[in-house]
C-alpha positions in Angstrom: -86.8 116.9 216.3 -84.3 115.5 213.7 -81.3 113.6 214.9 -77.9 114.9 213.6 -75.7 112.4 211.9 -72.2 113.0 210.6 -71.3 110.7 207.7 -67.6 110.4 206.8 -67.0 108.5 203.5 -64.5 109.1 200.7 -66.6 107.2 198.1 -68.7 110.1 196.8 -71.4 107.9 195.2 -71.9 105.8 198.3 -71.9 108.9 200.5 -74.7 110.4 198.4 -76.8 107.2 198.5 -76.5 106.8 202.3 -77.3 110.4 202.8 -80.5 110.1 200.8 -81.5 107.0 202.7 -80.9 108.7 206.1 -82.7 111.9 205.1 -85.6 110.0 203.7 -86.1 108.6 207.3 -86.0 112.0 208.9 -82.4 112.4 209.9 -80.3 115.5 209.5 -77.0 114.6 207.7 -73.7 116.4 207.2 -71.0 114.7 205.2 -67.2 114.7 205.1 -64.8 113.1 202.5 -62.0 112.1 204.9 -61.3 111.7 208.6 -59.6 115.1 209.0 -62.5 117.0 207.6 -64.9 114.8 209.6 -63.1 115.7 212.9 -63.3 119.4 212.1 -67.1 119.1 211.4 -67.5 117.0 214.6 -65.9 119.7 216.7 -68.2 122.4 215.3 -71.5 120.7 214.5 -72.0 118.4 217.6 -73.6 115.4 215.9 -75.6 112.8 217.9 -74.2 109.9 215.8 -71.1 109.4 213.6 -70.8 107.0 210.7 -67.3 106.7 209.3 -65.5 104.6 206.7 -62.5 102.8 208.0 -60.0 103.1 205.1 -59.5 106.7 204.2 -56.4 108.9 203.5 -54.8 110.9 204.9 -56.8 110.4 208.2 -58.5 107.1 208.6 -61.6 105.9 210.5 -59.5 104.6 213.5 -58.2 108.2 214.0 -61.8 109.4 214.0 -62.8 106.8 216.5 -59.9 107.7 218.9 -60.8 111.4 218.6 -64.4 110.6 219.5 -63.4 108.4 222.5 -61.2 111.2 223.8 -63.5 114.2 223.2 -67.0 112.9 222.8 -67.2 109.5 224.5 -71.0 109.6 224.7 -71.5 110.0 220.9 -72.0 106.5 219.3 -69.9 105.7 216.2 -70.6 103.2 213.5 -67.8 101.8 211.3 -68.2 101.2 207.5 -65.7 98.7 206.2 -64.9 96.5 203.2 -65.1 92.7 203.5 -61.4 92.3 203.9 -61.2 94.6 206.9 -63.8 93.0 209.1 -61.2 91.9 211.7 -60.0 95.5 212.0 -63.7 96.6 212.4 -64.1 94.1 215.2 -61.0 95.6 216.8 -62.5 99.0 216.4 -65.6 97.8 218.4 -63.4 96.7 221.2 -61.9 100.2 221.2 -65.3 101.7 221.6 -67.2 101.7 218.2 -70.9 101.0 218.6 -71.1 98.6 215.6 -69.9 98.1 212.1 -71.4 97.5 208.6 -69.8 95.7 205.7 -69.9 97.1 202.2 -72.0 97.0 200.2 -74.2 98.5 202.9 -77.6 97.0 203.4 -79.9 100.0 203.8 -82.4 98.2 206.2 -79.5 97.0 208.4 -78.1 100.5 208.4 -81.3 102.1 209.6 -81.8 99.4 212.2 -78.3 100.0 213.7 -78.7 103.8 213.5 -82.0 103.5 215.5 -80.3 101.3 218.1 -77.3 103.6 218.4 -79.5 106.7 219.0 -81.8 104.9 221.4 -78.8 103.4 223.4 -78.1 106.7 225.0 -81.6 107.5 226.1 -81.3 105.7 229.5 -78.0 107.4 230.3 -79.0 111.1 229.8 -78.6 113.7 232.5 -81.5 115.1 234.5 -81.2 118.4 232.6 -81.4 116.5 229.3 -84.4 114.6 230.6 -86.3 117.9 230.7 -87.9 116.9 227.4 -89.8 119.6 225.4 -89.2 122.6 223.2 -92.2 124.7 224.1 -91.9 128.2 225.5 -92.8 126.9 229.0 -90.1 124.3 228.9 -87.5 126.7 227.6 -88.2 129.1 230.5 -88.1 126.2 233.0 -84.6 125.3 231.7 -83.4 128.9 231.9 -84.7 129.1 235.5 -83.0 125.9 236.5 -79.6 127.2 235.3 -80.3 130.5 237.1 -81.3 128.9 240.4 -78.4 126.5 240.3 -76.0 129.4 240.3 -76.7 130.3 243.9 -77.0 128.6 247.2 -80.5 130.0 247.8 -83.4 127.7 248.7 -85.7 126.6 245.9 -89.3 125.5 246.2 -90.6 123.5 243.2 -94.4 123.3 242.9 -96.6 121.5 240.5 -99.1 118.6 240.2 -98.0 115.0 240.7 -96.2 113.6 237.7 -94.9 116.9 236.3 -91.2 116.1 237.0 -90.4 118.0 240.2 -87.7 115.5 241.2 -86.1 115.6 237.8 -86.0 119.4 238.0 -84.4 119.2 241.5 -81.7 116.8 240.2 -81.1 119.0 237.2 -80.5 122.0 239.6 -78.0 119.8 241.5 -76.2 118.7 238.3 -75.9 122.3 237.1 -74.8 123.8 240.4 -71.3 124.1 242.0 -72.4 121.3 244.4 -72.7 118.7 241.6 -69.8 116.7 242.9 -71.5 116.5 246.3 -74.4 114.2 247.2 -78.0 114.6 246.3 -80.0 113.4 249.3 -83.7 112.9 249.0 -86.2 112.8 251.9 -89.8 112.0 251.1 -91.7 113.7 253.9 -94.9 111.8 253.1 -93.4 108.3 253.0 -91.5 108.3 256.4 -93.4 107.4 259.5 -94.1 110.4 261.8 -92.0 109.0 264.7 -89.0 108.5 262.5 -88.9 111.6 260.4 -87.0 113.7 262.9 -84.2 111.1 263.1 -84.3 110.9 259.3 -83.6 114.6 259.0 -81.3 115.4 261.9 -80.0 112.0 263.0 -79.5 110.5 266.5 -76.8 109.3 268.8 -76.5 105.8 270.2 -79.0 105.1 273.0 -81.0 108.3 272.3 -84.2 106.2 272.3 -85.3 102.6 272.5 -83.9 100.8 269.4 -81.1 103.3 268.8 -78.4 100.7 268.9 -75.9 102.9 267.1 -75.6 106.6 266.1 -77.0 107.6 262.7 -76.3 110.6 260.5 -79.4 112.4 259.4 -80.1 113.7 255.9 -78.7 117.2 256.7 -75.3 115.7 257.5 -75.5 113.2 254.6 -76.0 116.1 252.3 -72.8 117.9 253.3 -71.3 119.8 250.4 -74.3 118.8 248.3 -78.1 119.3 248.1 -80.9 118.2 250.4 -84.1 117.5 248.5 -87.2 117.6 250.7 -89.9 116.0 248.6 -93.6 116.5 249.6 -92.7 119.2 252.1 -96.4 120.0 252.6 -96.7 116.7 254.4 -94.1 117.5 257.0 -95.8 117.3 260.5 -96.5 120.8 261.9 -94.5 120.2 265.2 -91.4 119.4 263.1 -91.7 122.5 261.0 -90.3 124.6 263.8 -87.2 122.4 264.0 -86.7 122.5 260.3 -87.0 126.3 260.4 -84.3 126.6 263.1 -82.0 124.4 261.0 -82.5 126.5 257.9 -82.1 129.8 259.7 -79.2 129.0 262.1 -77.5 126.6 259.7 -77.1 124.1 262.5 -78.8 120.9 263.5 -78.9 118.9 266.8 -79.2 115.1 266.5 -81.7 113.4 268.8 -79.9 112.9 272.1 -77.0 115.2 271.3 -76.1 118.2 273.5 -74.2 120.3 271.0 -75.5 121.6 267.7 -73.6 120.7 264.5 -73.0 123.4 261.8 -74.4 122.5 258.4 -74.2 124.6 255.2 -76.2 123.0 252.4 -78.5 124.1 249.6 -82.1 123.0 250.2 -84.6 122.2 247.4 -88.2 121.5 248.5 -91.1 120.2 246.4 -94.9 119.9 246.9 -98.1 119.3 244.9 -100.1 120.9 247.7 -101.4 124.5 248.0 -99.1 125.8 250.7 -100.9 129.2 250.8 -104.1 127.5 251.7 -102.3 125.4 254.3 -100.9 128.5 255.9 -104.4 130.1 256.1 -105.6 126.9 257.8 -102.6 126.9 260.2 -101.3 123.7 258.8 -98.0 125.1 257.5 -95.7 127.7 259.1 -95.6 130.9 257.1 -92.0 131.7 258.2 -90.8 128.3 257.1 -92.5 128.8 253.7 -90.7 132.0 253.1 -87.4 130.4 254.1 -87.8 127.6 251.7 -89.3 129.7 249.0 -86.4 132.1 248.2 -87.1 131.3 244.5 -89.9 129.2 243.2 -90.0 126.9 240.1 -93.5 126.1 238.9 -93.6 122.9 236.8 -96.4 123.1 234.2 -99.0 120.3 233.8 -98.7 118.3 230.6 -102.1 119.7 229.4 -100.6 123.2 229.6 -97.8 122.3 227.2 -99.3 120.1 224.4 -96.6 121.2 222.0 -94.2 118.9 224.0 -96.3 115.8 223.8 -94.8 114.6 220.5 -91.3 114.9 221.8 -92.2 113.1 225.0 -93.9 110.3 223.2 -90.8 109.6 221.0 -88.5 109.9 224.0 -90.4 107.2 225.9 -90.8 105.0 222.8 -87.0 104.9 222.4 -86.4 104.5 226.2 -88.7 101.5 226.6 -87.9 99.9 223.3 -84.3 99.9 224.4 -85.2 98.7 227.9 -87.3 95.8 226.6 -85.0 95.0 223.6 -87.7 95.9 221.0 -87.2 97.4 217.6 -88.0 101.1 217.7 -91.8 101.5 217.2 -93.7 104.1 215.2 -96.8 105.8 216.5 -100.0 106.0 214.4 -101.0 109.6 213.6 -104.4 109.0 215.0 -102.9 107.8 218.3 -100.7 110.9 218.4 -103.8 113.1 217.9 -105.5 111.3 220.8 -102.4 111.9 223.0 -102.3 115.6 222.0 -106.0 116.1 223.0 -106.2 114.0 226.2 -106.0 116.1 229.4 -103.4 113.8 231.1 -104.5 114.2 234.8 -101.4 112.1 235.7 -99.1 114.3 233.6 -95.8 113.0 232.3 -95.8 110.1 234.6 -99.1 108.9 233.2 -97.9 109.3 229.6 -94.7 107.3 230.5 -96.9 104.5 231.8 -99.1 104.5 228.7 -96.1 104.3 226.4 -94.4 101.6 228.5 -97.6 99.5 228.3 -97.8 100.1 224.5 -94.2 99.0 223.9 -94.8 95.8 225.9 -98.0 94.8 224.2 -97.3 96.0 220.7 -93.8 94.4 220.4 -93.1 95.7 216.9 -94.5 97.7 214.1 -96.9 100.6 214.8 -98.6 101.6 218.0 -102.3 101.9 217.1 -105.4 102.5 219.1 -105.6 98.8 220.0 -102.6 99.3 222.3 -103.9 102.4 224.1 -106.1 102.1 227.2 -109.8 102.9 226.6 -109.6 105.6 229.4 -107.2 107.5 227.1 -109.3 107.1 224.0 -112.6 107.9 225.8 -111.9 109.9 228.9 -115.6 110.3 229.6 -115.8 106.7 231.0 -114.6 108.0 234.4 -117.8 107.6 236.5 -116.2 108.4 239.8 -115.1 111.8 238.7 -118.7 113.0 238.1 -120.1 111.2 241.1 -117.8 112.9 243.5 -118.0 116.5 242.5 -117.6 119.1 245.2 -120.8 120.7 246.5 -122.0 123.4 244.2 -120.0 122.2 241.2 -121.8 120.9 238.1 -120.7 118.3 235.6 -120.2 120.9 232.9 -117.7 122.7 235.1 -115.3 119.9 234.2 -115.7 120.5 230.5 -112.0 121.1 229.6 -112.7 122.1 226.0 -115.3 124.7 227.1 -112.8 126.2 229.5 -110.1 126.2 226.8 -112.4 128.0 224.3 -113.3 130.6 226.9 -109.6 131.1 227.7 -108.7 131.5 224.0 -111.5 134.0 223.4 -110.5 136.0 226.5 -106.9 136.2 225.4 -107.8 137.2 221.9 -110.2 139.9 223.0 -107.6 141.2 225.5 -105.1 141.5 222.6 -107.6 143.0 220.1 -107.5 139.6 218.2 -103.8 139.9 217.5 -102.9 136.3 217.3 -99.1 136.8 218.0 -99.8 138.7 221.1 -102.5 136.3 222.2 -100.2 133.4 221.8 -97.6 135.0 224.0 -100.3 135.8 226.6 -101.2 132.1 226.6 -97.6 130.9 226.6 -98.1 128.8 223.5 -96.7 129.0 220.0 -98.7 130.9 217.3 -99.1 127.7 215.3 -100.6 126.0 218.4 -103.0 128.9 218.8 -104.0 128.8 215.1 -104.6 125.0 215.4 -106.9 125.5 218.4 -108.8 128.3 216.7 -109.4 126.0 213.7 -110.3 123.1 216.0 -113.0 125.0 217.8 -114.1 127.1 214.8 -113.3 130.3 216.7 -113.5 133.5 214.5 -113.6 137.2 215.2 -117.2 138.2 215.2 
């Protein structure tokens, strides 16, 4: 994914040289010859970074800076200036410029500052922007988030641990008409059983031993906002009836109170458990499940969207390099290959931890195999996985590549070996399908 840079410079020769330098390092560059043209392009092209000369006519770099601060305050801007205008450039930084470069421009310094400017915004992105990935699966997830945010209906988010369920919940909040209201999270698995009712519904002073003062529960705290019930599958069964009543009647009664209090909030729930199985085992109320599951958002496991791994790796590299004040690292192609073929049982959270460790231990340069845990390079060293197989399951049942090959062949046979149709059936790109066919040597017999 190329970063978009707008270069505003009236010296044509310098503009061409800097454009070549930036393009050679993978950036997408559009140029303008004065501030007025640059502002017009900025409005239409939405660059992620602006580099502008200071002394231009008729519209100078300060005018460009002021335009950016007023209309695009989150887009970093770098000033180019002649030696005699350094004091003005320093003043521009006080106004909001990210940094400045003196002419003649040192290309290495330019690239370093550009990297720092682009990384600087990684830790301040919205939850929706944090939904990293351009695969078909992620594109559909983003569409669903915008759709589900447009109503007050309850949303159930399902998926394995580490797939980003909370980020999706926060993205729904940010995209909804309740974005100015609070986002209140209750982790049903982390709160002691005897405190969770008070946590949800609140209590009045003296309602029980230790209730020295009244307390608002999460339902009232989330007024005009969203209540996020994380790990809803761990909610005690006896409290599920009270939660159902609150959802159906839109009222709650704090512990010790006599009168119910009306509440009208949007509820988002999340779980990594199989609720359908829990219902069949009488561990979760079916009526509550249908109340919470008006619409369902299923977060895919990382192994199901390998096309997104490259983007995620670069996102976390920039994030942690910024956090630990490191120069932006590169990733060895062999390491990226390992990442793209590892099953990631811990999903995006595991990938984040691996990259954080690599940034800390590598420090600078290129992330090679030496900075990657052996369990990632050689997943077969997990002895506990094979020693604790469920009864009736054999070791080869866990052969991920064998299952993937069978799935590929099944989809191709179903689609009469039409690769485009098979790719759609598998929810991957055609290039990803071709790569896997070549990897496993799968051909039409």
